[in-house]
Backbone and ligand atoms as CSV (ligand in chain L), in Angstrom:
chain,resi,resn,atom,element,x,y,z
A,1,UNK,N,N,2.338,7.903,11.797
A,1,UNK,CA,C,1.681,9.236,10.915
A,1,UNK,C,C,0.684,9.653,11.935
A,2,UNK,N,N,0.370,10.979,11.552
A,2,UNK,CA,C,-0.630,11.616,12.213
A,2,UNK,C,C,-2.144,10.912,12.103
A,3,UNK,N,N,-2.858,10.815,13.082
A,3,UNK,CA,C,-4.257,10.227,12.671
A,3,UNK,C,C,-5.211,11.211,11.442
A,4,UNK,N,N,-5.781,10.505,10.568
A,4,UNK,CA,C,-6.428,11.155,9.553
A,4,UNK,C,C,-7.971,10.666,9.598
A,5,UNK,N,N,-8.851,11.589,9.582
A,5,UNK,CA,C,-10.142,11.229,9.657
A,5,UNK,C,C,-10.776,10.948,8.171
A,6,UNK,N,N,-12.145,10.605,8.212
A,6,UNK,CA,C,-12.803,10.156,7.198
A,6,UNK,C,C,-12.713,11.079,5.917
A,7,UNK,N,N,-13.008,12.302,6.299
A,7,UNK,CA,C,-13.119,13.392,5.272
A,7,UNK,C,C,-11.831,13.523,4.445
A,8,UNK,N,N,-10.823,13.602,5.397
A,8,UNK,CA,C,-9.353,13.643,4.850
A,8,UNK,C,C,-9.180,12.624,3.889
A,9,UNK,N,N,-9.424,11.397,4.490
A,9,UNK,CA,C,-9.042,10.183,3.505
A,9,UNK,C,C,-9.710,10.270,2.195
A,10,UNK,N,N,-11.073,10.496,2.292
A,10,UNK,CA,C,-11.741,10.455,1.041
A,10,UNK,C,C,-11.289,11.585,0.029
A,11,UNK,N,N,-10.971,12.715,0.611
A,11,UNK,CA,C,-10.385,13.821,-0.126
A,11,UNK,C,C,-9.119,13.727,-0.715
A,12,UNK,N,N,-8.331,12.501,-0.195
A,12,UNK,CA,C,-6.839,12.758,-0.638
A,12,UNK,C,C,-6.599,11.567,-1.804
A,13,UNK,N,N,-7.630,10.971,-2.330
A,13,UNK,CA,C,-7.285,9.939,-3.367
A,13,UNK,C,C,-7.059,10.656,-4.818
A,14,UNK,N,N,-5.875,10.288,-5.285
A,14,UNK,CA,C,-5.325,10.870,-6.627
A,14,UNK,C,C,-5.760,10.117,-7.882
A,15,UNK,N,N,-5.982,8.813,-7.789
A,15,UNK,CA,C,-5.976,8.063,-8.867
A,15,UNK,C,C,-7.387,7.304,-8.967
A,16,UNK,N,N,-8.623,7.967,-8.570
A,16,UNK,CA,C,-9.710,7.437,-8.842
A,16,UNK,C,C,-10.775,8.623,-9.104
A,17,UNK,N,N,-12.008,8.367,-9.325
A,17,UNK,CA,C,-12.996,9.382,-9.429
A,17,UNK,C,C,-13.354,9.850,-8.114
A,18,UNK,N,N,-14.078,10.921,-7.957
A,18,UNK,CA,C,-14.513,11.653,-6.863
A,18,UNK,C,C,-15.623,10.567,-6.232
A,19,UNK,N,N,-16.326,10.170,-6.936
A,19,UNK,CA,C,-17.522,9.254,-6.943
A,19,UNK,C,C,-17.046,7.977,-5.951
A,20,UNK,N,N,-15.878,7.247,-6.553
A,20,UNK,CA,C,-15.260,6.326,-6.128
A,20,UNK,C,C,-14.714,6.489,-4.629
A,21,UNK,N,N,-14.016,7.650,-4.555
A,21,UNK,CA,C,-13.457,8.006,-3.272
A,21,UNK,C,C,-14.497,8.108,-2.235
A,22,UNK,N,N,-15.762,8.464,-2.598
A,22,UNK,CA,C,-16.954,8.747,-1.750
A,22,UNK,C,C,-17.375,7.476,-1.236
A,23,UNK,N,N,-17.526,6.615,-2.159
A,23,UNK,CA,C,-18.162,5.253,-1.831
A,23,UNK,C,C,-17.264,4.345,-1.222
A,24,UNK,N,N,-16.053,4.387,-1.500
A,24,UNK,CA,C,-15.072,3.260,-1.045
A,24,UNK,C,C,-15.237,2.949,0.590
A,25,UNK,N,N,-15.010,1.783,1.085
A,25,UNK,CA,C,-15.213,1.430,2.426
A,25,UNK,C,C,-13.888,1.688,3.294
A,26,UNK,N,N,-14.121,2.455,4.237
A,26,UNK,CA,C,-12.943,2.756,4.970
A,26,UNK,C,C,-12.757,1.812,6.050
A,27,UNK,N,N,-11.578,1.658,6.701
A,27,UNK,CA,C,-11.501,0.807,7.784
A,27,UNK,C,C,-12.440,1.006,8.908
A,28,UNK,N,N,-12.899,-0.053,9.609
A,28,UNK,CA,C,-14.036,0.038,10.427
A,28,UNK,C,C,-13.620,0.749,11.712
A,29,UNK,N,N,-12.416,0.668,12.087
A,29,UNK,CA,C,-12.177,1.097,13.472
A,29,UNK,C,C,-11.121,2.305,13.305
A,30,UNK,N,N,-11.411,3.270,12.538
A,30,UNK,CA,C,-10.487,4.425,12.176
A,30,UNK,C,C,-9.948,4.844,13.249
A,31,UNK,N,N,-10.808,5.581,14.299
A,31,UNK,CA,C,-10.144,6.379,15.426
A,31,UNK,C,C,-9.247,5.281,16.421
A,32,UNK,N,N,-9.370,4.064,16.490
A,32,UNK,CA,C,-8.658,3.329,17.125
A,32,UNK,C,C,-7.462,2.607,16.571
A,33,UNK,N,N,-7.155,2.927,15.274
A,33,UNK,CA,C,-5.980,2.352,14.758
A,33,UNK,C,C,-4.598,2.686,15.461
A,34,UNK,N,N,-3.687,1.907,15.348
A,34,UNK,CA,C,-2.433,2.171,16.188
A,34,UNK,C,C,-1.519,3.159,15.213
A,35,UNK,N,N,-2.068,4.466,15.242
A,35,UNK,CA,C,-1.455,5.582,14.290
A,35,UNK,C,C,0.130,5.641,14.688
A,36,UNK,N,N,0.485,5.640,15.959
A,36,UNK,CA,C,1.756,5.862,16.229
A,36,UNK,C,C,2.814,4.692,15.371
A,37,UNK,N,N,2.258,3.794,15.251
A,37,UNK,CA,C,2.998,2.536,14.696
A,37,UNK,C,C,2.948,2.568,13.120
A,38,UNK,N,N,2.228,3.495,12.634
A,38,UNK,CA,C,1.734,3.439,11.036
A,38,UNK,C,C,2.704,4.347,10.318
A,39,UNK,N,N,3.356,4.068,9.182
A,39,UNK,CA,C,4.123,5.017,8.351
A,39,UNK,C,C,3.124,5.210,7.392
A,40,UNK,N,N,2.111,4.459,7.071
A,40,UNK,CA,C,1.186,4.626,6.068
A,40,UNK,C,C,-0.142,3.728,6.595
A,41,UNK,N,N,-1.251,4.328,6.042
A,41,UNK,CA,C,-2.439,3.596,6.341
A,41,UNK,C,C,-2.768,2.876,5.212
A,42,UNK,N,N,-2.805,1.552,5.348
A,42,UNK,CA,C,-3.338,0.521,4.131
A,42,UNK,C,C,-4.423,-0.259,4.781
A,43,UNK,N,N,-5.514,-0.642,3.738
A,43,UNK,CA,C,-6.373,-1.380,3.974
A,43,UNK,C,C,-7.112,-2.320,2.889
A,44,UNK,N,N,-7.633,-3.448,3.010
A,44,UNK,CA,C,-8.338,-4.032,2.101
A,44,UNK,C,C,-9.701,-3.687,2.289
A,45,UNK,N,N,-10.403,-3.521,1.045
A,45,UNK,CA,C,-11.971,-2.961,1.261
A,45,UNK,C,C,-12.675,-4.215,1.805
A,46,UNK,N,N,-13.131,-3.987,2.920
A,46,UNK,CA,C,-14.045,-5.083,3.583
A,46,UNK,C,C,-15.209,-5.528,2.684
A,47,UNK,N,N,-15.691,-4.473,1.947
A,47,UNK,CA,C,-16.790,-4.892,0.869
A,47,UNK,C,C,-16.476,-5.253,-0.557
A,48,UNK,N,N,-15.325,-5.228,-0.911
A,48,UNK,CA,C,-14.936,-5.426,-2.166
A,48,UNK,C,C,-13.490,-6.011,-2.058
A,49,UNK,N,N,-13.255,-7.448,-1.926
A,49,UNK,CA,C,-12.107,-8.101,-1.752
A,49,UNK,C,C,-10.942,-7.946,-2.471
A,50,UNK,N,N,-11.258,-7.425,-3.913
A,50,UNK,CA,C,-10.084,-7.084,-4.833
A,50,UNK,C,C,-9.591,-5.643,-4.861
A,51,UNK,N,N,-10.179,-4.957,-3.913
A,51,UNK,CA,C,-9.801,-3.548,-3.588
A,51,UNK,C,C,-8.880,-3.586,-2.587
A,52,UNK,N,N,-8.049,-2.483,-2.591
A,52,UNK,CA,C,-7.118,-2.003,-1.450
A,52,UNK,C,C,-6.695,-0.651,-1.622
A,53,UNK,N,N,-6.349,-0.128,-0.347
A,53,UNK,CA,C,-6.112,1.484,-0.568
A,53,UNK,C,C,-4.997,1.808,0.509
A,54,UNK,N,N,-4.087,2.793,-0.083
A,54,UNK,CA,C,-2.950,3.296,0.656
A,54,UNK,C,C,-3.202,4.784,1.048
A,55,UNK,N,N,-2.979,5.309,2.097
A,55,UNK,CA,C,-3.034,6.741,2.476
A,55,UNK,C,C,-1.895,6.912,3.261
A,56,UNK,N,N,-1.065,7.790,2.731
A,56,UNK,CA,C,0.387,8.208,3.218
A,56,UNK,C,C,0.743,9.710,3.219
A,57,UNK,N,N,1.406,10.220,4.113
A,57,UNK,CA,C,1.839,11.621,4.245
A,57,UNK,C,C,3.020,11.774,2.918
A,58,UNK,N,N,2.932,12.717,2.206
A,58,UNK,CA,C,3.959,12.800,1.025
A,58,UNK,C,C,4.267,14.060,0.879
A,59,UNK,N,N,5.597,14.497,1.474
A,59,UNK,CA,C,5.935,15.934,1.241
A,59,UNK,C,C,4.869,16.874,2.007
A,60,UNK,N,N,4.423,16.425,3.138
A,60,UNK,CA,C,3.388,17.145,3.984
A,60,UNK,C,C,2.034,17.143,3.497
A,61,UNK,N,N,1.942,16.541,2.475
A,61,UNK,CA,C,0.403,16.254,1.854
A,61,UNK,C,C,-0.267,14.786,1.971
A,62,UNK,N,N,-1.316,14.603,2.387
A,62,UNK,CA,C,-1.848,13.328,2.374
A,62,UNK,C,C,-2.260,12.804,1.043
A,63,UNK,N,N,-1.963,11.578,0.729
A,63,UNK,CA,C,-2.192,11.143,-0.706
A,63,UNK,C,C,-2.634,9.900,-0.562
A,64,UNK,N,N,-3.896,9.512,-1.113
A,64,UNK,CA,C,-4.514,8.369,-1.206
A,64,UNK,C,C,-4.438,7.496,-2.498
A,65,UNK,N,N,-4.198,6.320,-2.660
A,65,UNK,CA,C,-4.023,5.758,-3.928
A,65,UNK,C,C,-4.845,4.338,-3.785
A,66,UNK,N,N,-5.737,4.326,-4.797
A,66,UNK,CA,C,-6.608,2.977,-4.997
A,66,UNK,C,C,-5.715,1.792,-5.572
A,67,UNK,N,N,-5.891,0.558,-5.054
A,67,UNK,CA,C,-5.100,-0.673,-5.579
A,67,UNK,C,C,-6.226,-1.686,-5.944
A,68,UNK,N,N,-5.714,-2.392,-7.148
A,68,UNK,CA,C,-6.475,-3.447,-7.307
A,68,UNK,C,C,-5.848,-4.925,-7.197
A,69,UNK,N,N,-6.451,-5.866,-6.719
A,69,UNK,CA,C,-5.814,-7.033,-6.471
A,69,UNK,C,C,-5.616,-7.703,-7.850
A,70,UNK,N,N,-4.185,-7.926,-8.435
A,70,UNK,CA,C,-4.202,-8.258,-9.840
A,70,UNK,C,C,-4.120,-9.712,-9.785
A,71,UNK,N,N,-3.524,-10.330,-8.588
A,71,UNK,CA,C,-3.324,-11.783,-8.507
A,71,UNK,C,C,-2.926,-12.160,-7.239
A,72,UNK,N,N,-3.550,-13.098,-6.759
A,72,UNK,CA,C,-3.140,-13.858,-5.482
A,72,UNK,C,C,-1.956,-14.674,-5.819
A,73,UNK,N,N,-0.927,-14.394,-5.254
A,73,UNK,CA,C,0.291,-15.196,-5.203
A,73,UNK,C,C,-0.025,-16.567,-5.068
A,74,UNK,N,N,0.570,-17.436,-5.860
A,74,UNK,CA,C,0.232,-19.059,-5.580
A,74,UNK,C,C,0.637,-19.576,-4.311
A,75,UNK,N,N,-0.485,-20.227,-3.722
A,75,UNK,CA,C,-0.195,-20.785,-2.441
A,75,UNK,C,C,0.854,-22.104,-2.494
A,76,UNK,N,N,1.779,-21.786,-1.784
A,76,UNK,CA,C,3.095,-23.061,-1.924
A,76,UNK,C,C,3.663,-22.935,-0.400
A,77,UNK,N,N,3.514,-24.126,0.190
A,77,UNK,CA,C,4.147,-24.089,1.519
A,77,UNK,C,C,5.610,-24.002,1.520
A,78,UNK,N,N,6.167,-24.405,0.376
A,78,UNK,CA,C,7.560,-24.449,0.388
A,78,UNK,C,C,8.172,-23.010,0.050
A,79,UNK,N,N,7.375,-22.359,-0.588
A,79,UNK,CA,C,7.933,-21.026,-1.131
A,79,UNK,C,C,7.527,-19.756,-0.401
A,80,UNK,N,N,8.347,-18.888,-0.426
A,80,UNK,CA,C,7.789,-17.616,0.248
A,80,UNK,C,C,7.897,-16.365,-0.839
A,81,UNK,N,N,7.218,-15.385,-0.448
A,81,UNK,CA,C,7.087,-14.356,-1.326
A,81,UNK,C,C,7.539,-13.006,-0.511
A,82,UNK,N,N,8.297,-12.021,-1.058
A,82,UNK,CA,C,8.784,-11.088,-0.175
A,82,UNK,C,C,7.769,-9.721,-0.728
A,83,UNK,N,N,7.427,-8.910,0.228
A,83,UNK,CA,C,6.867,-7.607,0.097
A,83,UNK,C,C,7.716,-6.784,-0.315
A,84,UNK,N,N,7.596,-5.825,-1.346
A,84,UNK,CA,C,8.575,-5.023,-2.144
A,84,UNK,C,C,8.549,-3.854,-1.289
A,85,UNK,N,N,7.542,-3.453,-0.265
A,85,UNK,CA,C,7.723,-2.380,0.453
A,85,UNK,C,C,8.438,-2.724,1.706
A,86,UNK,N,N,7.927,-3.592,2.642
A,86,UNK,CA,C,8.776,-3.716,3.962
A,86,UNK,C,C,9.811,-4.872,3.853
A,87,UNK,N,N,9.661,-5.695,2.826
A,87,UNK,CA,C,10.597,-6.781,2.636
A,87,UNK,C,C,10.424,-7.976,3.680
A,88,UNK,N,N,9.201,-7.962,4.048
A,88,UNK,CA,C,8.780,-9.135,4.861
A,88,UNK,C,C,8.542,-10.424,3.897
A,89,UNK,N,N,9.040,-11.590,4.417
A,89,UNK,CA,C,8.758,-12.796,3.414
A,89,UNK,C,C,7.530,-13.669,4.026
A,90,UNK,N,N,6.604,-13.767,3.329
A,90,UNK,CA,C,5.431,-14.542,3.746
A,90,UNK,C,C,5.158,-15.825,2.913
A,91,UNK,N,N,4.790,-16.913,3.626
A,91,UNK,CA,C,4.313,-17.978,2.787
A,91,UNK,C,C,2.855,-17.943,2.189
A,92,UNK,N,N,2.745,-18.674,1.433
A,92,UNK,CA,C,1.177,-18.868,0.701
A,92,UNK,C,C,1.012,-17.565,0.282
A,93,UNK,N,N,-0.374,-17.074,0.529
A,93,UNK,CA,C,-0.917,-16.002,-0.050
A,93,UNK,C,C,-0.760,-14.617,0.698
A,94,UNK,N,N,0.325,-14.714,1.692
A,94,UNK,CA,C,0.375,-13.472,2.584
A,94,UNK,C,C,1.064,-12.336,1.529
A,95,UNK,N,N,1.409,-12.581,0.443
A,95,UNK,CA,C,1.915,-11.337,-0.383
A,95,UNK,C,C,1.086,-11.494,-1.673
A,96,UNK,N,N,0.534,-10.275,-2.077
A,96,UNK,CA,C,-0.372,-10.066,-3.253
A,96,UNK,C,C,0.133,-9.234,-4.169
A,97,UNK,N,N,-0.211,-9.590,-5.496
A,97,UNK,CA,C,0.248,-8.402,-6.560
A,97,UNK,C,C,-0.827,-7.498,-6.666
A,98,UNK,N,N,-0.659,-6.152,-6.508
A,98,UNK,CA,C,-1.638,-5.091,-6.504
A,98,UNK,C,C,-1.292,-4.052,-7.675
A,99,UNK,N,N,-2.256,-3.717,-8.326
A,99,UNK,CA,C,-1.768,-2.519,-9.359
A,99,UNK,C,C,-2.623,-1.331,-8.914
A,100,UNK,N,N,-1.859,-0.239,-9.294
A,100,UNK,CA,C,-2.632,0.980,-9.078
A,100,UNK,C,C,-2.689,1.900,-10.301
A,101,UNK,N,N,-3.758,2.281,-10.745
A,101,UNK,CA,C,-3.879,3.289,-11.904
A,101,UNK,C,C,-3.089,4.539,-11.667
A,102,UNK,N,N,-2.188,4.994,-12.773
A,102,UNK,CA,C,-1.476,6.174,-12.744
A,102,UNK,C,C,-2.410,7.414,-12.523
A,103,UNK,N,N,-1.868,8.479,-12.232
A,103,UNK,CA,C,-2.709,9.566,-12.164
A,103,UNK,C,C,-2.829,10.246,-13.539
A,104,UNK,N,N,-3.868,10.827,-13.710
A,104,UNK,CA,C,-3.950,11.697,-15.022
A,104,UNK,C,C,-4.398,10.903,-16.244
A,105,UNK,N,N,-4.018,11.566,-17.225
A,105,UNK,CA,C,-4.085,10.954,-18.607
A,105,UNK,C,C,-3.931,9.511,-18.673
A,106,UNK,N,N,-2.651,9.340,-18.123
A,106,UNK,CA,C,-2.049,7.822,-18.157
A,106,UNK,C,C,-2.838,6.903,-17.486
A,107,UNK,N,N,-3.425,7.151,-16.426
A,107,UNK,CA,C,-4.458,6.118,-15.873
A,107,UNK,C,C,-5.577,6.169,-16.370
A,108,UNK,N,N,-6.001,7.104,-17.136
A,108,UNK,CA,C,-7.261,7.140,-17.830
A,108,UNK,C,C,-7.175,6.253,-19.097
A,109,UNK,N,N,-5.981,5.936,-19.653
A,109,UNK,CA,C,-5.770,5.362,-20.670
A,109,UNK,C,C,-5.329,3.728,-20.259
A,110,UNK,N,N,-5.421,3.468,-19.015
A,110,UNK,CA,C,-5.238,2.075,-18.255
A,110,UNK,C,C,-3.793,1.974,-18.039
A,111,UNK,N,N,-3.149,2.887,-17.780
A,111,UNK,CA,C,-1.738,2.543,-17.397
A,111,UNK,C,C,-1.765,2.334,-15.970
A,112,UNK,N,N,-0.996,1.328,-15.400
A,112,UNK,CA,C,-1.114,0.938,-13.936
A,112,UNK,C,C,0.355,0.782,-13.511
A,113,UNK,N,N,0.538,0.901,-12.196
A,113,UNK,CA,C,1.861,0.336,-11.821
A,113,UNK,C,C,1.445,-0.757,-10.796
A,114,UNK,N,N,2.375,-1.830,-10.881
A,114,UNK,CA,C,2.157,-2.965,-10.124
A,114,UNK,C,C,3.164,-3.293,-8.923
A,115,UNK,N,N,2.797,-3.696,-7.814
A,115,UNK,CA,C,3.754,-3.921,-6.841
A,115,UNK,C,C,3.349,-5.158,-5.968
A,116,UNK,N,N,4.372,-5.774,-5.638
A,116,UNK,CA,C,4.001,-6.989,-4.674
A,116,UNK,C,C,4.047,-6.451,-3.420
A,117,UNK,N,N,2.848,-6.635,-2.473
A,117,UNK,CA,C,3.073,-6.044,-1.009
A,117,UNK,C,C,2.298,-7.141,-0.149
A,118,UNK,N,N,2.479,-6.969,1.085
A,118,UNK,CA,C,1.710,-7.773,2.262
A,118,UNK,C,C,0.328,-7.731,1.705
A,119,UNK,N,N,-0.423,-8.901,1.787
A,119,UNK,CA,C,-1.837,-8.899,1.314
A,119,UNK,C,C,-2.741,-7.934,2.038
A,120,UNK,N,N,-2.201,-7.876,3.540
A,120,UNK,CA,C,-3.229,-7.139,4.306
A,120,UNK,C,C,-2.907,-5.651,4.406
A,121,UNK,N,N,-1.712,-5.377,3.615
A,121,UNK,CA,C,-1.133,-3.887,3.479
A,121,UNK,C,C,-0.726,-3.132,4.826
A,122,UNK,N,N,-0.388,-4.193,5.842
A,122,UNK,CA,C,-0.002,-3.905,6.986
A,122,UNK,C,C,1.566,-3.731,7.214
A,123,UNK,N,N,2.157,-3.296,6.293
A,123,UNK,CA,C,3.607,-3.168,6.353
A,123,UNK,C,C,4.247,-2.717,7.626
A,124,UNK,N,N,3.601,-1.486,7.999
A,124,UNK,CA,C,4.131,-0.741,9.172
A,124,UNK,C,C,4.216,-1.849,10.446
A,125,UNK,N,N,3.215,-2.713,10.410
A,125,UNK,CA,C,3.034,-3.457,11.748
A,125,UNK,C,C,4.120,-4.617,11.627
A,126,UNK,N,N,4.480,-5.187,10.476
A,126,UNK,CA,C,5.208,-6.160,10.279
A,126,UNK,C,C,6.872,-5.774,10.597
A,127,UNK,N,N,7.070,-4.512,9.849
A,127,UNK,CA,C,8.633,-3.922,10.348
A,127,UNK,C,C,8.650,-3.820,11.896
A,128,UNK,N,N,7.633,-3.330,12.456
A,128,UNK,CA,C,7.661,-3.253,14.017
A,128,UNK,C,C,7.482,-4.397,14.796
A,129,UNK,N,N,7.410,-5.503,14.088
A,129,UNK,CA,C,7.380,-6.914,14.863
A,129,UNK,C,C,5.695,-6.898,15.577
A,130,UNK,N,N,4.905,-6.169,15.248
A,130,UNK,CA,C,3.549,-6.053,15.778
A,130,UNK,C,C,2.778,-7.148,15.181
A,131,UNK,N,N,3.129,-7.462,13.995
A,131,UNK,CA,C,2.286,-8.706,13.303
A,131,UNK,C,C,3.496,-9.685,12.741
A,132,UNK,N,N,3.414,-10.835,12.781
A,132,UNK,CA,C,4.472,-11.622,12.322
A,132,UNK,C,C,4.021,-12.500,11.046
A,133,UNK,N,N,4.542,-12.669,9.992
A,133,UNK,CA,C,4.358,-13.618,8.992
A,133,UNK,C,C,4.397,-14.776,9.541
A,134,UNK,N,N,4.008,-15.997,8.774
A,134,UNK,CA,C,3.834,-17.306,9.488
A,134,UNK,C,C,5.206,-18.161,9.507
A,135,UNK,N,N,6.334,-17.579,8.631
A,135,UNK,CA,C,7.329,-18.312,8.652
A,135,UNK,C,C,8.699,-17.581,9.400
A,136,UNK,N,N,8.426,-16.923,10.637
A,136,UNK,CA,C,9.402,-16.428,11.309
A,136,UNK,C,C,10.264,-15.611,10.304
A,137,UNK,N,N,9.502,-14.476,9.840
A,137,UNK,CA,C,10.268,-13.320,8.944
A,137,UNK,C,C,11.421,-12.709,9.604
A,138,UNK,N,N,12.087,-12.186,8.958
A,138,UNK,CA,C,13.164,-11.139,9.368
A,138,UNK,C,C,14.238,-12.190,9.995
A,139,UNK,N,N,14.186,-13.516,9.914
A,139,UNK,CA,C,15.276,-14.384,10.531
A,139,UNK,C,C,16.635,-13.804,10.041
A,140,UNK,N,N,16.642,-13.603,8.811
A,140,UNK,CA,C,18.112,-13.303,8.214
A,140,UNK,C,C,18.316,-11.789,8.231
A,141,UNK,N,N,17.542,-10.970,8.804
A,141,UNK,CA,C,17.579,-9.502,8.608
A,141,UNK,C,C,18.647,-9.051,9.639
A,142,UNK,N,N,19.393,-8.456,9.391
A,142,UNK,CA,C,20.362,-7.634,10.084
A,142,UNK,C,C,20.216,-6.295,10.544
A,143,UNK,N,N,19.335,-5.622,9.699
A,143,UNK,CA,C,18.780,-4.318,10.039
A,143,UNK,C,C,17.956,-4.050,11.422
A,144,UNK,N,N,18.227,-2.876,12.091
A,144,UNK,CA,C,17.451,-2.849,13.186
A,144,UNK,C,C,16.164,-2.430,12.595
A,145,UNK,N,N,15.317,-2.323,13.763
A,145,UNK,CA,C,13.715,-1.847,13.319
A,145,UNK,C,C,13.748,-0.598,12.766
A,146,UNK,N,N,14.520,0.233,13.419
A,146,UNK,CA,C,14.648,1.728,12.806
A,146,UNK,C,C,14.971,1.669,11.264
A,147,UNK,N,N,15.995,1.005,10.906
A,147,UNK,CA,C,16.292,0.913,9.549
A,147,UNK,C,C,15.270,0.180,8.585
A,148,UNK,N,N,14.561,-0.851,9.243
A,148,UNK,CA,C,13.583,-1.529,8.408
A,148,UNK,C,C,12.403,-0.547,8.095
A,149,UNK,N,N,12.261,0.189,9.207
A,149,UNK,CA,C,11.068,1.343,8.986
A,149,UNK,C,C,11.526,2.438,7.825
A,150,UNK,N,N,12.784,3.011,7.776
A,150,UNK,CA,C,13.075,3.716,6.964
A,150,UNK,C,C,13.238,3.017,5.555
A,151,UNK,N,N,13.744,1.932,5.575
A,151,UNK,CA,C,13.650,1.287,4.286
A,151,UNK,C,C,12.255,1.066,3.556
A,152,UNK,N,N,11.188,0.679,4.532
A,152,UNK,CA,C,9.890,0.506,4.097
A,152,UNK,C,C,9.277,1.918,3.476
A,153,UNK,N,N,9.542,2.898,4.166
A,153,UNK,CA,C,9.192,4.508,3.734
A,153,UNK,C,C,9.849,4.649,2.451
A,154,UNK,N,N,11.125,4.366,2.304
A,154,UNK,CA,C,11.723,4.832,0.930
A,154,UNK,C,C,10.899,3.951,-0.046
A,155,UNK,N,N,10.824,2.557,0.194
A,155,UNK,CA,C,10.253,1.772,-0.867
A,155,UNK,C,C,8.884,2.310,-1.338
A,156,UNK,N,N,8.130,2.653,-0.125
A,156,UNK,CA,C,6.651,3.090,-0.534
A,156,UNK,C,C,6.813,4.415,-1.264
A,157,UNK,N,N,7.537,5.281,-0.777
A,157,UNK,CA,C,7.789,6.599,-1.741
A,157,UNK,C,C,8.198,6.370,-3.049
A,158,UNK,N,N,9.012,5.514,-3.477
A,158,UNK,CA,C,9.299,5.051,-4.794
A,158,UNK,C,C,7.967,4.364,-5.579
A,159,UNK,N,N,7.215,3.761,-4.837
A,159,UNK,CA,C,6.069,3.187,-5.513
A,159,UNK,C,C,4.884,4.609,-5.902
A,160,UNK,N,N,4.823,5.294,-4.885
A,160,UNK,CA,C,3.899,6.587,-4.810
A,160,UNK,C,C,4.574,7.414,-5.987
A,161,UNK,N,N,5.892,7.539,-6.104
A,161,UNK,CA,C,6.270,8.504,-7.252
A,161,UNK,C,C,5.904,7.908,-8.681
A,162,UNK,N,N,5.846,6.519,-8.779
A,162,UNK,CA,C,5.567,5.932,-10.221
A,162,UNK,C,C,4.058,6.190,-10.280
A,163,UNK,N,N,3.249,6.183,-9.164
A,163,UNK,CA,C,1.672,6.254,-9.499
A,163,UNK,C,C,1.509,7.725,-9.801
A,164,UNK,N,N,2.105,8.556,-9.305
A,164,UNK,CA,C,2.047,10.175,-9.389
A,164,UNK,C,C,2.696,10.809,-10.540
A,165,UNK,N,N,3.404,9.767,-11.088
A,165,UNK,CA,C,4.145,10.526,-12.331
A,165,UNK,C,C,3.087,10.317,-13.629
A,166,UNK,N,N,2.661,11.340,-14.098
A,166,UNK,CA,C,1.582,11.267,-15.313
A,166,UNK,C,C,2.607,11.228,-16.463
A,167,UNK,N,N,2.748,9.857,-16.860
A,167,UNK,CA,C,3.507,9.823,-18.020
A,167,UNK,C,C,3.246,10.422,-19.211
A,168,UNK,N,N,1.882,10.641,-19.440
A,168,UNK,CA,C,1.249,11.163,-20.649
A,168,UNK,C,C,1.537,12.649,-20.905
A,169,UNK,N,N,1.615,13.331,-19.669
A,169,UNK,CA,C,1.686,14.870,-19.640
A,169,UNK,C,C,3.023,15.415,-20.224
A,170,UNK,N,N,3.965,14.577,-20.374
A,170,UNK,CA,C,5.101,15.148,-21.184
A,170,UNK,C,C,5.280,14.869,-22.695
A,171,UNK,N,N,4.114,14.169,-23.054
A,171,UNK,CA,C,4.090,13.861,-24.461
A,171,UNK,C,C,3.717,14.960,-25.178
A,172,UNK,N,N,4.567,15.314,-26.309
A,172,UNK,CA,C,4.064,16.362,-27.349
A,172,UNK,C,C,3.594,15.682,-28.474
A,173,UNK,N,N,2.503,16.472,-29.018
A,173,UNK,CA,C,2.079,15.930,-30.231
A,173,UNK,C,C,2.278,16.743,-31.461
L,1,ZN,ZN,ZN,4.802,-5.236,3.340
């Protein structure tokens, strides 16, 4: 993705208050991130461990979404859990369940969308092999890197579609 700056990121959030968008903690090394290898920017809040954020370009517009850590996936050495965006299998707590408030009235009424994702939200780096899960992920993958990237982008778009869908707006009273 094209590099985005602090102002653009803070102005992009669609599912939180302006105050929250102003206060949230950005990645510390923003200008130095490997933008060429990012399909979207995802990070955990360095000051609030239960918060995470996604910033992605959607139909030419930068869209930011806040996430809440709903549940650490149970640590187990024998089992792995799969990220629903990049389909990387992680052992232990490498995948976490996040929830995002929906936009608009639905979100204000507490309506959220949940997704299992890489706990560090670095899906773009896993699909490119720049980061590896501890258990030799992608061992059984037959897709090329390019195909994995496309799949992750499509999966992320599906998630963003659900967050951006204001389910209450179509309600007639
Ligand atoms: Zn992932």
